[in-house]
N, C-alpha and C positions, 0 to 999 in steps of 0.2 A: 504494500500500500504506500502511495506517495503522499507525504504530508506537506501541505503548502506552507512555505515560510511566511511569518508575519512580515508585513511591509515595514521597511525601515523608515522611522520618522526622525528626521534630524533634530538635534537640540537647538535651543535658542541661545544666542550670545547674551552676555550679561546686560548689555545696553538695551537689547530688545525686552528682556525680562523687566528691567527698570521701567521702561515705557508701558509695558502691558499691565504691570501690577501696581505701579505707583510707589514701589519700595526702592530706595536708593541702592546704588551699588555697594556703598559702605555698609548699609544695613544687611544686605545679603551676605557679605563676607563675614561680618560679625556673627550673624546667626550660624553660619557654617562652622565657625570656630567654637562658638559658645554652646550651641544646642545640637550640633551634628546634623542640621538640616538647614537649607537644601544640600543635596549631595550631587553636584554637577560632575559631568564627565569632562575630559580635557581633549581639545583638538590637537592636531599635529604641532601647533605652535604653543601649546600649553595653556590656551585660553579656555575659560569655563564655558560649557554648553549645558543648558538646563532642559531636561526632558519635559514634554508637554504636560504630563501628569503632575510634575513638580510645580510647573508654572500655574496650573489650575489650583493646586493646593495653596500656593503663595497668594494668589488672588483672593481666595476664600479667607485666608488669615488676615489679609489687609482689610477686607470688608468688615470682618469682626472687630479688628482694631479700631476702625472708624466708629464702631458702636460702643467703644469703651473697654473692650477686653485687653488684657495684657499679653504681649507676645510670648512671654515665658510660659504662661498657662496654655496658650493655644498650641504652641509647638510641641507640648507634651501629650496632646490628645491624638487619638487615632481618627481615622476617616469618619467612622460612624458618629463619634462624639462631636467632631467638628460640624458634620452635617446637621446634627440635632440642634446645635447652637445657631447655625445659620438659618434654620427653618423657624426658630422661635421669633416671636414678635419683638421688634426693637423696643426697648424701654422696659420689658418685663424682666429680662435677665441681664441686660447690660449694666444696670446699676445695682451694686451689691446691697445697698440699703436705701430703698426708695423712701421709706418713712423718714429716715434721717434727712434726706434732701428736701422732703416736703416740709419738715420743720424749719429748715433754713429758709425755704421759699416763703413761708408764712411771715417770717421776720422781714423779708424784703417787701412783701406785699402790704404789710401793715405799718411800714416805715418805722419800725421799732429800732431806732439807731443805736441806743444804748445797749440793748440786748444783743444786737448784731455784733457790735464791737466786742462785747464781753465774750460772746461765743467764739469769735475769731481767735482771741488770745487764749481762751481755755483750750480749744482744740489744738492750736499750735503747740501749747505747752504739753499737751497730752501725747501728741503724735510725733513731735519734732518738725522742723521746718520743711524738709523735703517731702515727707509723707503728707503733711498738711497741704502743700501745694498740689501734689499729685492726686491725693485721695479725696480732698474736700474742695479746694478752690477750682481745680480743673472741671470736675463734673458740675459744680454749682454754676460756674460761668456758662457752661453749655445750657443748663436749665434756664438761667436768666435770659440768655440770648434767644432761646426757643420761645419763652413766654412773651418776650418783647415782640418777636416776629408774628406771634398769634394775637397781638393786641390784648394780652391778658394782663400786662403791666404797661405803664407808660414810660416815656423817656425819663421822667423825673425819678421813678423808682430805680431804673437801670443806672442812671447817673449817681444816685445816692449810694447804691450798692458798690459801684466801682470806686467812688471816692473813699468810702470806708476801707475798702481793701487796700487801695493805694496808700492811705494814711498809715495803716498798720504795717505794710511792707516797708515804707520809708523809715518808720520809727525803729523797726527791728533791724533793718539792714544798716542803719546809721551806726550801730554798735557792733556790727559783725564784719563788714567788708574789709578784707585784709589788704595791707599795703604791699604784701609780697604774695607770690603764688604763680602758678604756671598752668595754662598760658595766661598772658595778659589779654583781656577780651574787651573790646570797645563795643558798647551797646547804644544803639540809636535807631531812629527811623528816618526814612527819606522825607523830603519836603512834601507836604500834603497828608502825611500819615501822623495824626495827632494822638493816637491811642498809646498810652504808656504802660498799661497794666501788664501786657505781654513781656515788656522789657523787665519789669520788676519781678515777674515770676521766673524768668530766665536767670536774673541776677541772684535770686534766692536759691535756686537749684545749684548754680555754679559756685556760690560762696561755700556751700556745704562740701563741694568737691575740691576745695582749696584752689579755685581759680581766682585770679585777681581781676575784678570787673572795673571798667572805666565807663561810667554812665554819663552820656552826653544829654540825654533827654530826647524828645521827639523833634521831627522836622528839621533835620540838619542837611543843608545843601551838600551835594556830592563833593565839591572841591574842599569844603570845610571838613568833611569826614576824612578825606585823604590827608589833609593837613594835620588834623588831630591824631590820626593813626600814626603818622610819622613822628610828631612831637612827643607823643606819649609812649612811643616805641612798643606798640602792641603787637601781639602775634596773630591776632585775628579780629575781624570786624563782624559783629552779629547784628543783623537787622530784623525787626519784627514787622509783620504785615497783618492787618486785620482784614476781616471779610469785606469791609467797606472800601478797601483800596483796589484800584483797577489792576487786574492781572497783567494787562498789557503794559501799564506803566511800571509795575513791579519788575517784570522781566527786562524791560528796557533799562530801567534804573540799575538793576544788578549788572547787566552787561557793561553799562557805562562805568560803573564804579569799579568793576573788575579790571577794566582796561586801564583805569587811572591809578589803581593801587599798586604799590610795589609787589613784585612777584612773590616775595617772601612773606607777605601778609595774607593770611587766608580770609575768605569771605563766606560767612554762614548766613542763611536766611531762613527764618522760621515764622510760624503762625498760620492761622487758618487761611490767610490770603494766598499762601504759596501752593495750596492744594490745586488751584486752577492752572498752575504752571506745569504742564504735562511734559514738555520737552526739557531735558537737562540743559543747564547752562554751563559751558566750559569754565572750570575754575571756581565754581560756586557750589557749596554744600547746601542743598535744599533739605529742610527738615520740617515738614508739615506736622509731624508728631514729636513728642518729647524723645522718643527713641532716636530720632535723627540727631538731636542735640547731644545725647550721650555718645552716639556713634562718631560724630565729628570730634568730640573731645578725646575719645579713645584712640582714634586714628592719629590725631595730633600728638598725643602723649607717646604712642608707640613709635612714631617717626622720630621723636626727640628723646627716646630712651627712658620714658616714664612707664610705670605700670599702668595698664589699661583700667578704666573705671568699670564698675558694674553697678547697676541701679535699677530700681523698680521703674516701670514705664507705663504711661497711659497716653491715650491720644491727646494731641495738642488741641485745646478747645478753641472755638470761635471767640475772638475778642468781641464783646458786645459793642454794638454801634452806638 
């Protein structure tokens, strides 16, 4: 009896997998080392090739990450468990403590500023700064943004919430930001991007990782970003983009800044606004989720002889408009 051979399906190169899944090349490489998945083959030149089934699984994992699940948990699941999560209604399983978030939202909706501020400090003291940002602030910002988009709260409530968070972050970080640390990271936004909460969240996470942040604040012209980066002798520039910022302007601004920055200074870009940038930008580390932030940091430290970081990860939330 003659058995027909299965047709050969060539694997996809890493650039194509990045485009198909929305996961950066750095993320794919870090997962390969840390979790043992994906497991690409190698072509004659030693370049990675990813089988179609692995690309499909990566796409599924990325979809679940966008709903709030952590990659470390997802990568440990088998196909059946992943399918069960994927079929569940968003919002039912994505939030580990819906009641807890409901309680926070009640404080936002009732304008209970004093209680909101007390809860911020209480939870931060209980969880620590990094877990507070990842497990409380990130999902809560998403909830507030969703409520605003459905007209369940007004701009007043959203602004009040954001101002309380910013006030708390500034107070805490004023006593924590190190004068030394590696890398030195310049934090700012491009002209027209006025939201600063994303910058403060990144600063909080990076301070815990012994990174030295240099915070410029929002809306810095490109030539001034370049000048500040050189004068402050930073290793990388990190920009934050909210959902309100034009993806076309984001991509063009990043290309212009990358061209003007010295080659030795890295350029990182994060926030909900970079999700719409589907095509990679040469010389720019795009990080729509917090995983990308840790991946950029791990890559820099590996290249400069530091131990790579490991941290809990959650999807980077939309910055409220």
